[in-house]
Every structure is written in C-alpha cells, then in structure tokens.
C-alpha positions, 0 to 999 in steps of 0.5 A: 500500500502506498503511504498516501493511501495509508495516510487517508486510512488514518485520517478516516480512522481518527475521524471515526474514533473522535468522541463528542467530548474531545477537542477537535483532533488532527493528524500531525503531518510533519511527524508522519513516517514509515518504519518497520512496515507501518505508517506511524501517524501521530495526532493531537488537538488542532489547537496544539498543532497550530501553536506547538505550545506544550501547554496545549498538547493532549497527553495519551494520544497514541499514534495511529498505526497503518500496516502498509502490507495489509492496510489494517489501521489501529491505535498503537499500544504502550508495548509498541512505544519503541516503534515511534519513540526513536524520532530519527527517520 
C-alpha cells in the first residue's frame, strides 16, 4: 500500500474514533513516517498543532498505526512505544 493511501486510512480512522467530548483532533503531518512496515501517524488537538505550545498538547494520544502490507489501521499500544519513540527517520 502506498503511504498516501495509508495516510487517508488514518485520517478516516481518527475521524471515526473522535468522541463528542474531545477537542477537535488532527493528524500531525510533519511527524508522519514509515518504519518497520507501518505508517506511524501521530495526532493531537488542532489547537496544539497550530501553536506547538506544550501547554496545549493532549497527553495519551497514541499514534495511529497503518500496516502498509495489509492496510489494517489501529491505535498503537504502550508495548509498541519503541516503534515511534526513536524520532530519527
């Protein structure tokens, strides 16, 4: 699967997962990257992404992971943190 298609899957997944009681969320397009056969798609509040002010950042936003071979989309887990913790890509 191409990265552009995988990113569109992640966008749709985030929109479907958004709860009514959450602030508007968006993909952090500057930090999307592929690693280990996955597209790692971080997201956060629209307000934080516009300002990059740490006081606006939502905590506990595990990245969306898209399997580039199968097209499966899901949120990452704590056990998988090693996949996105290393920011050098």
